[in-house]
BATI-839259 format. One record per residue: residue number from 0; residue in three letters; x, y, z of N, C-alpha, C, O, CB in turn. Coordinates in steps of 0.05 Angstrom, whole numbers, plus 5000, padded with zeros to 4 digits. Glycine has a CB too. Example, Ala and Ser with C-alpha at 12.3 -4.5 7.8 and 13.67 -1.06 7.14 Angstrom:
<atoms>
num, residu, n_c1, n_c2, n_c3, ca_c1, ca_c2, ca_c3, c_c1, c_c2, c_c3, o_c1, o_c2, o_c3, cb_c1, cb_c2, cb_c3
0, ALA, 5264, 4886, 5156, 5246, 4910, 5156, 5264, 4934, 5156, 5285, 4934, 5169, 5226, 4911, 5181
1, SER, 5257, 4955, 5142, 5273, 4979, 5143, 5258, 5001, 5157, 5268, 5023, 5161, 5282, 4988, 5114
</atoms>
This chain:
<atoms>
num, residu, n_c1, n_c2, n_c3, ca_c1, ca_c2, ca_c3, c_c1, c_c2, c_c3, o_c1, o_c2, o_c3, cb_c1, cb_c2, cb_c3
0, MET, 4721, 5057, 5094, 4711, 5041, 5076, 4732, 5011, 5076, 4720, 4990, 5071, 4711, 5060, 5048
1, CYS, 4765, 5010, 5083, 4759, 4986, 5094, 4737, 4965, 5088, 4733, 4953, 5067, 4755, 4991, 5115
2, ASP, 4716, 4961, 5128, 4704, 4956, 5136, 4681, 4945, 5123, 4671, 4923, 5123, 4705, 4968, 5147
3, GLN, 4674, 4968, 5111, 4660, 4960, 5084, 4649, 4956, 5064, 4629, 4955, 5050, 4657, 4958, 5081
4, LEU, 4683, 4951, 5070, 4693, 4929, 5028, 4702, 4900, 5038, 4707, 4880, 5024, 4734, 4946, 5001
5, GLY, 4705, 4901, 5069, 4711, 4877, 5065, 4731, 4866, 5077, 4735, 4843, 5084, 4713, 4872, 5045
6, LEU, 4753, 4897, 5079, 4783, 4895, 5079, 4806, 4886, 5106, 4795, 4898, 5125, 4789, 4923, 5072
7, ASP, 4819, 4879, 5114, 4834, 4889, 5124, 4857, 4909, 5125, 4878, 4909, 5112, 4835, 4878, 5127
8, THR, 4851, 4926, 5142, 4855, 4964, 5143, 4887, 4956, 5145, 4900, 4966, 5127, 4836, 4990, 5179
9, HIS, 4897, 4947, 5157, 4931, 4939, 5166, 4941, 4930, 5129, 4942, 4946, 5110, 4935, 4900, 5198
10, SER, 4946, 4909, 5127, 4941, 4900, 5109, 4943, 4926, 5088, 4963, 4940, 5084, 4917, 4884, 5113
11, THR, 4919, 4930, 5077, 4911, 4962, 5050, 4925, 4982, 5059, 4937, 4998, 5045, 4876, 4977, 5048
12, GLY, 4923, 4982, 5093, 4935, 5018, 5077, 4974, 5012, 5085, 4988, 5032, 5088, 4915, 5063, 5107
13, SER, 4988, 4982, 5088, 5006, 4977, 5084, 5020, 4972, 5058, 5044, 4968, 5054, 5006, 4965, 5096
14, THR, 4991, 4972, 5034, 4996, 4954, 5001, 4996, 4985, 4992, 5011, 4993, 4975, 4965, 4927, 4983
15, ILE, 4971, 5006, 5008, 4977, 5030, 4991, 5006, 5056, 4996, 5018, 5066, 4977, 4948, 5045, 4996
16, SER, 5012, 5060, 5023, 5039, 5053, 5027, 5057, 5046, 5017, 5077, 5060, 5019, 5041, 5042, 5036
17, PHE, 5060, 5017, 4998, 5084, 5006, 4984, 5088, 5015, 4957, 5106, 5021, 4941, 5082, 4977, 4983
18, ALA, 5053, 5014, 4960, 5049, 5032, 4919, 5061, 5063, 4914, 5066, 5076, 4894, 5008, 5041, 4909
19, MET, 5061, 5065, 4949, 5059, 5104, 4937, 5097, 5113, 4948, 5109, 5133, 4941, 5022, 5134, 4966
20, GLU, 5104, 5093, 4963, 5143, 5090, 4963, 5151, 5083, 4945, 5175, 5090, 4944, 5159, 5072, 4981
21, ALA, 5142, 5067, 4921, 5139, 5060, 4889, 5141, 5084, 4865, 5156, 5090, 4846, 5110, 5048, 4886
22, TRP, 5116, 5092, 4879, 5120, 5117, 4858, 5127, 5143, 4872, 5114, 5162, 4864, 5093, 5122, 4839
23, GLU, 5142, 5147, 4888, 5165, 5171, 4897, 5188, 5162, 4884, 5204, 5179, 4876, 5173, 5174, 4931
24, ARG, 5193, 5130, 4880, 5221, 5127, 4877, 5222, 5123, 4845, 5243, 5117, 4833, 5233, 5101, 4895
25, GLY, 5194, 5127, 4830, 5184, 5129, 4802, 5190, 5108, 4787, 5196, 5106, 4764, 5194, 5151, 4788
26, LEU, 5187, 5084, 4811, 5175, 5050, 4797, 5158, 5041, 4787, 5157, 5018, 4776, 5171, 5032, 4807
27, ILE, 5135, 5065, 4789, 5107, 5078, 4779, 5105, 5103, 4774, 5119, 5121, 4782, 5087, 5075, 4795
28, SER, 5079, 5103, 4755, 5068, 5131, 4749, 5054, 5128, 4730, 5056, 5111, 4712, 5086, 5152, 4744
29, ALA, 5032, 5154, 4733, 5012, 5154, 4717, 4994, 5141, 4704, 4970, 5144, 4707, 5018, 5160, 4706
30, LYS, 5006, 5126, 4689, 5007, 5110, 4675, 4998, 5080, 4666, 4991, 5064, 4649, 5020, 5113, 4679
31, ASP, 5003, 5087, 4689, 5025, 5042, 4711, 4984, 5051, 4734, 4965, 5036, 4738, 5094, 5053, 4760
32, THR, 4989, 5080, 4740, 4967, 5082, 4762, 4931, 5080, 4762, 4913, 5080, 4779, 4972, 5108, 4771
33, ASP, 4934, 5078, 4730, 4908, 5080, 4718, 4896, 5121, 4732, 4873, 5127, 4738, 4885, 5044, 4734
34, GLY, 4911, 5133, 4732, 4920, 5168, 4722, 4917, 5186, 4760, 4909, 5206, 4772, 4882, 5187, 4689
35, LEU, 4934, 5155, 4766, 4920, 5161, 4807, 4948, 5182, 4805, 4962, 5178, 4784, 4924, 5121, 4846
36, ILE, 4957, 5202, 4821, 4982, 5208, 4831, 4989, 5209, 4869, 4988, 5221, 4890, 4987, 5236, 4816
37, LEU, 4994, 5185, 4856, 5006, 5163, 4882, 5021, 5185, 4902, 5018, 5182, 4926, 5034, 5134, 4870
38, ARG, 5041, 5211, 4890, 5058, 5230, 4922, 5034, 5214, 4951, 5011, 5206, 4952, 5049, 5285, 4919
39, TRP, 5060, 5216, 4971, 5060, 5216, 4996, 5044, 5247, 5001, 5050, 5267, 4988, 5091, 5212, 5008
40, GLY, 5015, 5248, 5028, 4995, 5257, 5030, 4974, 5258, 5006, 4949, 5260, 5004, 5001, 5278, 5038
41, ASN, 4985, 5256, 4996, 4948, 5265, 4964, 4935, 5240, 4971, 4943, 5216, 4971, 4955, 5263, 4911
42, ILE, 4904, 5256, 4981, 4880, 5230, 5005, 4871, 5224, 4978, 4875, 5200, 4973, 4846, 5245, 5035
43, ASP, 4858, 5239, 4958, 4833, 5237, 4945, 4842, 5209, 4929, 4825, 5192, 4924, 4822, 5266, 4925
44, PRO, 4860, 5207, 4923, 4866, 5172, 4903, 4874, 5150, 4914, 4875, 5126, 4907, 4891, 5171, 4881
45, VAL, 4880, 5162, 4937, 4877, 5141, 4974, 4852, 5125, 4971, 4847, 5101, 4970, 4870, 5165, 5009
46, ILE, 4833, 5156, 4969, 4802, 5137, 4977, 4799, 5120, 4949, 4787, 5099, 4949, 4766, 5162, 4984
47, GLN, 4808, 5130, 4929, 4800, 5114, 4906, 4813, 5097, 4891, 4805, 5089, 4870, 4792, 5126, 4890
48, LEU, 4837, 5091, 4902, 4855, 5058, 4911, 4834, 5041, 4918, 4820, 5025, 4905, 4879, 5059, 4942
49, VAL, 4834, 5051, 4953, 4810, 5029, 4966, 4792, 5027, 4951, 4799, 5007, 4938, 4796, 5035, 4992
50, ARG, 4771, 5033, 4942, 4755, 5011, 4925, 4771, 5003, 4901, 4782, 4984, 4911, 4724, 5022, 4914
51, LYS, 4777, 5004, 4886, 4800, 5003, 4869, 4808, 4975, 4866, 4807, 4961, 4845, 4821, 5020, 4881
52, ILE, 4817, 4968, 4896, 4829, 4942, 4907, 4811, 4923, 4910, 4808, 4902, 4897, 4841, 4944, 4933
53, ALA, 4795, 4935, 4931, 4766, 4919, 4934, 4763, 4912, 4905, 4781, 4906, 4890, 4737, 4939, 4946
54, TYR, 4741, 4913, 4901, 4739, 4914, 4861, 4760, 4899, 4830, 4759, 4892, 4806, 4746, 4949, 4856
55, ARG, 4772, 4900, 4849, 4807, 4889, 4837, 4800, 4899, 4801, 4797, 4889, 4779, 4816, 4838, 4843
56, GLU, 4799, 4923, 4816, 4802, 4932, 4782, 4824, 4949, 4769, 4842, 4958, 4784, 4778, 4948, 4773
57, GLY, 4823, 4953, 4748, 4856, 4964, 4733, 4877, 4962, 4757, 4875, 4943, 4772, 4857, 5005, 4720
58, PHE, 4899, 4981, 4760, 4925, 4992, 4770, 4903, 4954, 4820, 4910, 4934, 4831, 4924, 5064, 4769
59, GLY, 4879, 4973, 4823, 4876, 4957, 4843, 4879, 4926, 4844, 4875, 4915, 4866, 4854, 4962, 4849
60, ASP, 4886, 4909, 4822, 4882, 4887, 4827, 4911, 4879, 4832, 4919, 4860, 4845, 4867, 4875, 4808
61, ILE, 4923, 4894, 4822, 4954, 4883, 4816, 4963, 4886, 4853, 4980, 4872, 4863, 4977, 4909, 4786
62, LEU, 4945, 4909, 4869, 4951, 4901, 4894, 4927, 4895, 4906, 4930, 4898, 4930, 4965, 4920, 4908
63, ALA, 4908, 4888, 4901, 4898, 4872, 4917, 4896, 4844, 4928, 4879, 4832, 4941, 4885, 4877, 4912
64, GLU, 4922, 4839, 4918, 4938, 4806, 4936, 4953, 4810, 4953, 4961, 4791, 4967, 4957, 4786, 4921
65, GLY, 4964, 4845, 4960, 4980, 4845, 4981, 5007, 4869, 4960, 5007, 4881, 4938, 4990, 4804, 4994
66, SER, 5035, 4863, 4997, 5052, 4893, 4974, 5062, 4863, 4959, 5063, 4862, 4934, 5091, 4926, 4993
67, LYS, 5068, 4844, 4971, 5085, 4818, 4970, 5085, 4810, 4944, 5106, 4809, 4931, 5075, 4795, 4989
68, ARG, 5050, 4799, 4927, 5052, 4800, 4910, 5055, 4824, 4889, 5046, 4820, 4866, 5039, 4788, 4912
69, ALA, 5063, 4840, 4893, 5052, 4869, 4881, 5084, 4882, 4864, 5088, 4893, 4842, 5039, 4895, 4914
70, SER, 5098, 4875, 4882, 5126, 4885, 4879, 5133, 4863, 4856, 5147, 4870, 4838, 5147, 4885, 4911
71, MET, 5121, 4832, 4856, 5135, 4826, 4843, 5131, 4815, 4805, 5141, 4798, 4792, 5141, 4811, 4861
72, GLU, 5109, 4838, 4799, 5097, 4846, 4787, 5117, 4884, 4778, 5125, 4893, 4757, 5067, 4841, 4802
73, ILE, 5117, 4892, 4798, 5125, 4917, 4792, 5146, 4915, 4786, 5136, 4893, 4786, 5123, 4935, 4807
74, LYS, 5169, 4915, 4780, 5200, 4916, 4776, 5219, 4941, 4786, 5219, 4965, 4780, 5203, 4914, 4746
75, GLY, 5231, 4928, 4798, 5254, 4942, 4833, 5230, 4945, 4845, 5236, 4934, 4866, 5280, 4981, 4835
76, SER, 5211, 4950, 4848, 5204, 4946, 4877, 5204, 4936, 4907, 5198, 4947, 4927, 5194, 4942, 4875
77, GLU, 5216, 4905, 4900, 5220, 4892, 4927, 5238, 4914, 4953, 5233, 4913, 4977, 5238, 4861, 4918
78, SER, 5255, 4928, 4942, 5272, 4963, 4969, 5241, 4963, 4993, 5242, 4959, 5017, 5274, 5019, 4941
79, CYS, 5218, 4967, 4977, 5201, 4986, 4983, 5176, 4975, 5005, 5158, 4985, 5019, 5191, 4996, 4956
80, LEU, 5186, 4946, 4998, 5168, 4928, 5027, 5179, 4928, 5054, 5201, 4935, 5063, 5166, 4893, 5023
81, VAL, 5157, 4918, 5065, 5162, 4928, 5093, 5146, 4901, 5107, 5129, 4908, 5124, 5148, 4962, 5100
82, GLU, 5149, 4870, 5103, 5129, 4854, 5116, 5149, 4818, 5130, 5167, 4804, 5138, 5100, 4850, 5086
83, THR, 5125, 4824, 5122, 5138, 4792, 5141, 5133, 4766, 5136, 5113, 4758, 5149, 5131, 4789, 5168
84, LYS, 5146, 4746, 5119, 5134, 4718, 5119, 5105, 4722, 5094, 5087, 4706, 5092, 5124, 4709, 5157
85, GLY, 5108, 4752, 5076, 5102, 4760, 5057, 5062, 4763, 5075, 5042, 4750, 5070, 5114, 4739, 5026
86, LEU, 5067, 4782, 5093, 5048, 4804, 5105, 5056, 4825, 5115, 5076, 4827, 5128, 5034, 4796, 5122
87, GLU, 5043, 4840, 5112, 5047, 4872, 5102, 5049, 4862, 5140, 5041, 4840, 5149, 5016, 4901, 5080
88, CYS, 5066, 4891, 5160, 5072, 4889, 5176, 5057, 4921, 5179, 5058, 4940, 5164, 5098, 4878, 5179
89, SER, 5039, 4918, 5212, 5025, 4942, 5210, 5035, 4962, 5236, 5033, 4960, 5261, 4991, 4935, 5210
90, ASN, 5048, 4986, 5214, 5046, 5009, 5220, 5039, 5032, 5243, 5036, 5056, 5244, 5037, 5010, 5207
91, TYR, 5039, 5005, 5265, 5043, 5012, 5295, 5045, 5002, 5313, 5029, 4983, 5316, 5031, 5022, 5304
92, TYR, 5068, 5008, 5338, 5067, 4995, 5355, 5054, 4995, 5395, 5055, 5010, 5415, 5090, 4994, 5348
93, PRO, 5041, 4968, 5386, 5023, 4986, 5416, 5040, 4971, 5448, 5035, 4947, 5448, 4976, 4972, 5416
94, GLY, 5047, 4975, 5459, 5063, 4983, 5483, 5097, 4991, 5481, 5114, 4985, 5496, 5060, 4959, 5503
95, ILE, 5100, 5015, 5446, 5125, 5031, 5442, 5108, 5042, 5447, 5084, 5039, 5447, 5144, 5036, 5423
96, ASP, 5137, 5076, 5458, 5125, 5094, 5464, 5152, 5115, 5447, 5176, 5119, 5454, 5116, 5093, 5497
97, GLN, 5134, 5126, 5422, 5156, 5123, 5390, 5175, 5148, 5398, 5187, 5163, 5383, 5136, 5130, 5351
98, ASN, 5174, 5147, 5417, 5201, 5172, 5434, 5217, 5168, 5457, 5234, 5183, 5466, 5189, 5200, 5445
99, LYS, 5206, 5138, 5470, 5220, 5131, 5502, 5233, 5096, 5482, 5256, 5086, 5480, 5186, 5125, 5542
100, GLY, 5218, 5092, 5475, 5238, 5059, 5458, 5202, 5049, 5484, 5184, 5062, 5494, 5298, 5044, 5475
101, GLN, 5210, 5018, 5484, 5192, 5001, 5494, 5182, 5005, 5518, 5203, 5015, 5526, 5200, 4979, 5494
102, ARG, 5160, 5007, 5546, 5156, 5019, 5559, 5162, 4984, 5571, 5161, 4979, 5595, 5134, 5040, 5559
</atoms>
């Protein structure tokens, strides 16, 4: 879906993860997210959010420029960030076996 909409999969996934962490910590609510319930494992809102990000609709407009910028809009969410120099970090690490460490 990200590819079809012209979105970077890593940045989009990490930004949505940021929003879900902010939700879990109580920093945002359904009032902020256009009624989307961003609990971990709740896939339907994620699909809707990808579309909202691509078209900059509602809460998607806040996330469209990435998690660093979104953290400036969501009070207290800086601790939810996983970024380096403003770019989201990928959540996979080629060459590292998660059980054994670096290969």
